[in-house]
N, C-alpha and C positions, 0 to 999 in steps of 0.2 A: 415435495417430492425428495426421496432419498436418492443418492447417486452410488455408483458402484464401479470400481477399477479393477480390471481383471489384469494382472501381470503375468509375465512368462507363458504367453499364449503361443502353442508352436504355429510357425509360419504356415504350414500345410492346412492346419485348422483354420487359422485366419483367413486364408484365401477361400475355403469352402464356405466360410460365413459370408464372404464377400459376394461370391457366386451366387449363393442362395438368396441374398438380400437383393441382388440385382434381378435375379429371376422373378422374385415377387414384388419388385418396384418399390423397395424400401432401402432405407439407409441401413449400414451393418448395425449400428446402435438400435435402431427400431426393430430389425430382424432378432438381434439378441434378446430385446425385450420380449417380443413375440414368442420366442422358443421358451423363455423362462416362464413366461405367463401359462402356455400350454403345458409345459411339463409339471408345474406345480398346481394347477387347478383340476387336473384329472383326478377322477375318483380312483382311490387305490382299492385294488380286490385284495381281499384277506386269502393268504395263502392257503391252498387246499391241497388235500392228499391226492396222489395219482388216482386211486379208486373212487374218489368222490368226483374227480373230474370226468373220468371214464362214465360213470352212472349218468352225470348232467348230460353228457355228450350224447349218449345213446338213449334217453329217456323219450325223446320224440318218436322214435322207432320202435317202442314196446320195452325198452329198458334191457338191461344186460345185468347179471349178478355177478360181481367181482368178489370172490371171498377173501376174507382177511388172512393174512398168512402170518403165522407166527414166526418170529425172528429170533435167532440165537444171537448171544452176546457176541461182539467182535472177539476174534482171535487175537493172541498177542503176535506182533509182528515176527518174523522169523530172525534168527541171530546169525549173524555172519561170523562168529568166532570159528577158528579153525583149531 
């Protein structure tokens, strides 16, 4: 088994970890392992476009058509020269 040392952990964050561990009946070390395990084993969802997310959300209700919008290139930022 590998070990990991975490340095420069903020005191408020360490206190929250201690409280969370106590709430779950675990040591701080076991709670940190649990958090890391949960965070690193969850399936990552691929990034989607907003229109695709809206279509998926409303599909059970008969769907909705969200038209694609053509975008213009970004404008140059304004100059502040006087």
